[in-house]
N, C-alpha and C positions, 0 to 999 in steps of 0.2 A: 402484362410482364410485369409489372411494379407487385402484381397479386404472386405471380410465380417469383417473384425479387423476397420477397419479406418470408412464403412459406419454406422458401429452403433454408433460410437465416433461422427460421425459427426451431426449426426441427436438428441443423448441426449446431444450434447451439446449447438445447433444453434437452437433448434425449443423450443421456447418458448410459452407455452398453447396453443397449439396445437387448441383445440377448439374452444377459443378468435380469435385467425387465422381465423378458417372457417366462425364463426359467421358476422366475418366483412365482408365477404364477398357477405353477402344475403341484408346488413344494407341499400344500397341506394333504394332497392326496396318494402319498408314497405310499401309503399302509395297505394298500389294495395287494391280492395276490396275483391279479393276471389283467394283464390291460394290451393296448395295440397301440403304437405308434405307426406312423406315414415314414419314409425316406423317399427321395425325391432328387434330383438333377438336371443342372444345363435347362433354366426358362431363359437365361437374357432378353430378348425381344419379344419373345412368343406368351406376349401377354393375355392373347386370348386363352391358351391352354392353362396358365397360370391359374386363372378367373375359374375354370372348368374343374381343374384337380380342386381350388379349395371351396368350389359349390360344391363338389360332391364327399368332398371329405367332412364338409360340414353338416351330413346329413346322416353322418357315422356315429354314431352314440358311443362305439367302443374305442376308437381314437382318443386318446388325450393329449396329442403334442405330433406337431411335423418337424422336420430333418430338412432345407434345402440346400444340398450338398455342394455349392458352389456355380459360379457362372449365373451370379442374381441380376445381373444388366451389363448391358451390351461390352461397356469400356469404363467404367466405374467414377464417370463425373456425378459430382453431386444432384444433378436435374433428374437422371436416371435415378438414383439414390432413392428422388421424392417421391419418383412414381412407383419405382418396386414397392417403397414402405406403403402410399397408399391403397396397394391393391391387398399386402399381407394383412392390416389391418382392420380389413372387412370382414377376415374370417371370424370363427368365433375359436377357433384351435389357437393355441399359443403355438407360433415357425419361428424356429431358430435356424436361424442365417450364417451359412461358412463360408471363408473368401476362397472364392477359385482363380484362374489367371487374369479373369475378366473384369474382378474388381482390381486391378491394376493401370490405373492412367500412365502413361510415360513420363508424367509431370510431378507426380506426388506420390507415386508407391502404394504402400498400403495406408497411407496416412485419413483418407475418407473413412475408409473400411470401419478402421477403428476407432475415431473417430465418435462414428454412428453405432458399432457394434460394438466396441469392445477388444478383447483379444483375441488372436488367433490362433493357439492351440488353447486350450480349455479342457473342462472333463464335469459331466453331473451324472447323478446319480438316480434313476427314478425306481422306486419295490425293489426287487430283485437286482437292477442290472445296472451295468456299470457303461457308459458312455464318453472316450475319449476324440478327441475332432482333433485332429494332426492338419496343420497348414502347408500344404506341397503346393500352391499355387504358383512357387519358382520354379517347379518342377524338380525339387531336391529337396533333404533332409540336411539340416547343420547336423555338427557334433551335439550341440545342445539341447535341439529339439528331441536327438535320439535319447541321450542322458533323461531330458524329462518325460519322454512319452515311455521306459523302460519303469522307471517310478510311479509313473499311473499304470498302469501293468500290473506291478507289486501291488499297490494299491485295490487293484479290480477282484484281486483274489479272494477280498472276503464275500464278492458281490455269485450269484449263482451263473449272470450270464456277463461279455464282455464285449464289447459294441467295438470298434475302432472304427473313425467315418473320414474319410480324406477328398478332396475332387479328384485329384490327379492319380489313377492306379499304379501298382509296385509295376505290373507287366501289361503288353497289347496282346489281347486272345486271340485275335483277330489274326496274328504273325505266326503265332505258334504259342507252345508251352513257353513260360520265362523268357518273353520274348522283347525287346526294346520296340516300342511307337509312340502310342499316344500315350505314353506313359510318363514315369522318369528318368530323366537323363541317361542315368549311370546305372546299367545292370546289377552293379558290384552291389549297390546301395539299397538295391531292391530287393535283393538277397540276402543284406545284411536285415531288414526289416523283418521279412518273410520268418527268415529264422528265430525272430523276436517275439512275432504271433503265433509261432510254432510252440519254442519256451515257456508261453504262459496262456495258451488257449485260448487263444482269440474265437468266439463263439461264431462270428461273422466280420469281415471286412465290406466297408462299402465304399465302392469308388463312384467317380461321373467320368465327367472330361469327355470318354466318347457315348457319339449320340445314339445311344443303342441300348441294347438291354445283354447281359450275359451274365452267366451263373458257373461256378465250379469249384475248384480246388487250386490253389497252391502250395503243392506240398500238403500238410498238414492243415492246411486255412484255409475257412471255404470262403467265399469273395462272392459278392453282386455287383457289378458295375450298370447305373439305370441311370442313364442321361436324357432322357424324355420327356422333359417338363416343357418343352416351349422351344427352344433352338434347333435349329435347319437340322433333320433327322440325318445319318448316315445311314449308308445300304444296308435293305432288313430293318432300319430301325421302329419304333412306331411310337407312339406319344403314351407317358403311363408315369404311374407311381408305386410304388411298393407296401404295401401293409404288411406290418412283423405286427404279428398274433402270438402272443406268449402266455404261457400257461404252465410260471416253471420253468423247468430244463423243457419242456416241450413247447418247440418253437416253429411256426408257420408261416413261409411268405410267399404272400399273397400279389401275383400281377395286376393291377387295374388298371384296363384299357382306357384310354382315350378318347371318344366318339368326335371325329374331326365332322362329320356330314353336317351339311346346314337343316335346320328341322324344315318338316313342309310347313305349306301356309295352316292345315289344318291344325299340325302340331302347336302351329304358335298360336290360334286360337284358342285351342287346348287351354294348354300354361296359363293363358290371359285369363278363361274362365277361371280354371282354378286358384291363380291368385288374386282373383277380387273376391271370390268366395273366402 
């Protein structure tokens, strides 16, 4: 218990904007023409699935970084962040962590997340692509956020590709086109954002929050909902992540499913032999 206490004190006292420190790791390689990144979401307490994703992506040399689109932990407590950090720090790829609704404990709002990961709305670029992270953890977007978003979209026009990443999707595709559900609280707000994305030619909107996979268009804006990184699955859901393969304007979105079957005794022995050799 004493060891855990001092580990938590160490993490929260000395980690300064973990996301920024993470992004600094791959800034030196931004001159490349083609690259891949991973987008996933909703691992929560599904640590075994998250570890499998990290193990799989670690072996893929094309991948430059991973983005975890919210619901990183079950309830936003400090000990949960400690466990999450312990897992993602074993990865040999940088992992950017976005706030979701499960990162907001009832007693402290977004303080724990901000103390560890930094601002909840932020942006960065890599090679020919601009990434805008929009905090929708409260199921709404403020006027201040909307103005910030429009300014970021204006900046993004200098880049070939523009990705907007936000935990809560605009609409819930399970309820039909442009319908409310496990999505933003107000349809009017979703429409306003949708119009803005259409106006500035967003390459892809990535959402999570729904523990499944969906892909389609909201008017002119393409979207992907990926919520299969470990949390309990919804009907027809499956554990997965998305590998985004970029070559100029040519972009491919590859669904990588995670096998949840336990290996046989023979497979375990073979793996142990390989690890030994």
